[in-house]
GURO-268566 format. One record per residue (C-alpha): y, x, z. Coordinates in steps of 0.02 Angstrom, whole numbers, plus 50000, padded with zeros to 5 digits. Example, Ala and Ser with C-alpha at 12.3 -4.5 7.8 and 13.67 -1.06 7.14 Angstrom:
<pts>
497755061550390;499475068450357;
</pts>
This chain:
<pts>
491184911350409;490684929750416;491754941250311;491584960150301;492944970850220;492454987450142;493635001850105;493515020850092;494615027950230;495515044650223;497165041550310;498355026950322;499195022150159;499745005450090;498024997450073;497515003250247;499114996550324;498794980150233;497084978950315;497784982650487;498894967350465;497724955650371;496114957550472;496794952050642;497724937750556;496074931650483;495234933150654;496604922250728;496134909050599;494334908450659;493544920150532;492144931250600;492914946550516;492294964550527;492594980750436;491464993550352;492315010350331;491735023250206;492465038850287;493145053450187;492985067450317;494055079350214;495585068850255;496035059650417;495075043450445;495175042650636;496965035850656;496505020450554;495105015650674;496205018950825;497375005350759;496024993150699;495874977250804;494224970150736;492404976050750;491954990050631;490555001350570;490825018650496;489825027450362;490125045250303;490685045650121;491095063750078;490625062149893;491245050649756;489475047249693;488125045249825;486565034549794;486055035849977;487745028750030;487505014349909;485895009649999;486725010850170;488154999750114;486944987250042;486054985850210;487724984550303;488354969550203;486794959550167;486974947350312;488794941950290;489434927050191;490814936150096;491054954650058;492884958950024;493114975949942;494654986849920;494895001049794;493645009849683;492305016449801;492165000349899;492184990049739;490694999449670;489645001349828;490114984649907;489684974549753;487864980249755;487334970749910;488594956549917;488014938549922;489784933149878;491084945749823;492994946049830;493914961549769;495744965849801;496614977149674;497974987349757;498734997949619;498975000149432;498325017849426;498125022249240;496355028249282;495825010049293;496345006649113;495335021249045;493445022349031;493275015149207;493874998349140;492104994649084;491494996649263;492924985649322;492414971949201;490604972649258;491124971449441;492284956949402;490814947149333;490014947849505;491604943249599;492034925249641;493864930449643;494914945849606;496514947049709;498014956249638;499384960249763;500794956749638;501044947349475;501394964049390;499714970549448;498854954449391;499564957049216;498934975049219;497184969349268;497124956249130;498034965148989;497584983449017;495924982749111;495254967149027;494794956449177;494624937649147;496274928949180;495464914149267;494704925449402;496304934549451;497394927449589;499014934549661;499184936249850;500644947049905;500544958750052;501334951450208;502354959050349;503364950550485;504174965750563;504354984550551;502894994850622;502744995850810;502925013350881;501375021950951;502375036251028;504025045551017;504565055650868;504715074550892;506405083050887;507085085050711;508385095650622;509355080950547;511115079550621;511345063150718;512815057950606;511995062750441;511765050250301;509875048450287;508965044650126;507275038850190;505645038350093;504045031150166;502595036350057;501155048350032;501545065649967;500755064349796;501415064749616;501355045749595;502705043649728;504035054249642;504645063549796;505015078249680;506255067049588;507125062649752;507265081149799;508065084749630;509235069849648;509835076349817;510775090149726;511965076749661;512195067949829;513395075749952;513245075850141;511525067650149;509765072150203;508125066650123;506795062350254;505045058450190;503815050150310;502045053150250;500715066150217;499705070650065;499055083849944;500745087849866;501505094650028;501465113149981;502265109949812;503625098949887;503995111750022;504305124649885;505505112649798;506395107249956;508175112350000;508875114350175;509305095650175;507495089750154;506405085650304;504545082150285;503915077450459;502265070050398;501595054550484;502735049850630;502375038350779;504005028450766;504455023250588;505685010350653;506745023950733;506975032150563;507355015350482;508755013150608;509475029950555;509285026850368;510755023150254;509615019250107;507755018650068;507295028149910;505665024449821;505635034449658;503825030949612;503065032949439;501965017649465;501635006849616;500394993649672;501594985749797;502724996849903;502494992850088;503805005650136;505054995850032;504584979650121;504794988150290;506534993750240;506964976250183;506404969150351;507524982050435;508994977050323;509074994450243;509694994450062;508404999849933;508515010949779;506865011149685;506175013849512;506054999449389;504155000449372;502604990249411;502824978749561;504544984349618;505654972049523;504564958149595;504694965049771;506504970949777;507324956649682;509194957049720;508954967249880;509314984049799;509584994149641;508224998449516;508305014249409;507205022249275;505745032849334;505835051849321;507735051649311;508515061349457;510305058449396;510065039649386;509295039649559;510745049949628;512045038649547;511255023049623;511125031049795;512945036649787;513435019049740;512545011749891;513215025150008;514985021149948;514755002249957;513134995450033;513774977650002;512534965050071;510944972849999;510204974850173;510434956850227;509814950350060;508274961150080;507904954750254;508074936650197;506954939650046;505614948450148;505524934450276;505474920650145;504244928150020;503114940650109;502524933550275;500874937450360;500484918850377;500644915950191;499544930950152;498174926150277;498144907650233;497974910950047;496604923950077;495644911550185;495744898650046;494974911249925;493504913350045;493264894550061;493204892349874;491984906949862;490824899049990;490724883649880;489864894249746;488024899049750;487694916449820;487344930849702;485534934449667;
</pts>
């Protein structure tokens, strides 16, 4: 079985980290799996390929709309059994040349429920299966986007451990005995880092450390106090998880929340917003608060700092039971097998 995944690459976010886990797991199961990257050169695609453990091909994709790229993608996928696309650019370009198409939906961005929903519906007609990474996202795809319910299947992200280090973290200004509120996310409005910075004013003797990079950096640096540290992408996430007292995830919407799952695996208590996928992911492993409410976020963090209870251990147990790599890979492979039983697209 030859399967080629297609994704536009401009850094390493949740969907990219998902692929770095899923693709080698599929290869271990005997799938001839490869990757076609549509590179956004204005961002940072190279680190993704440095971490990728399966064969790949790279195409330059500097523009959102590019007919020449569509033709190159069509040639690159025409000889495989299944094309598996991720996010908007890959969904559109990858669908054009696919003999059999699977599409994974990674987030509930409101953009998808606007005028683009008509494109989504047309692409879904070509797909043998649409994978949603949570039940909340599946409901969004059916109820808000209008995809057919019988084509949408839920397969959660899977992780078995926190990320392996690829180097040592640089020196930092955070005191060794400080209480660390850790966020693992891109620096963009969706993630609500501005809310966490505001909440810090109501939390004493703590630092906010945000691991990630993104277009909102300059704005967040202007908002930041002397207890906020924005180191960008770091080589050893696990080292910061060991220092963390709580993981904060104050997003405005969320497809999944891999940083939350990493914290759960590390037995770090979680305070997150009660939106999208997060109730489904966090369960009883943390506290959920309303979005865009710094005082509610601060109150929940203060509660955990005062009494962490057994949130951490509950989180680790939940992560291991519900979100394993084996479960994710096996269910994805079954989707491919069912797709191969269907006639190829004309």
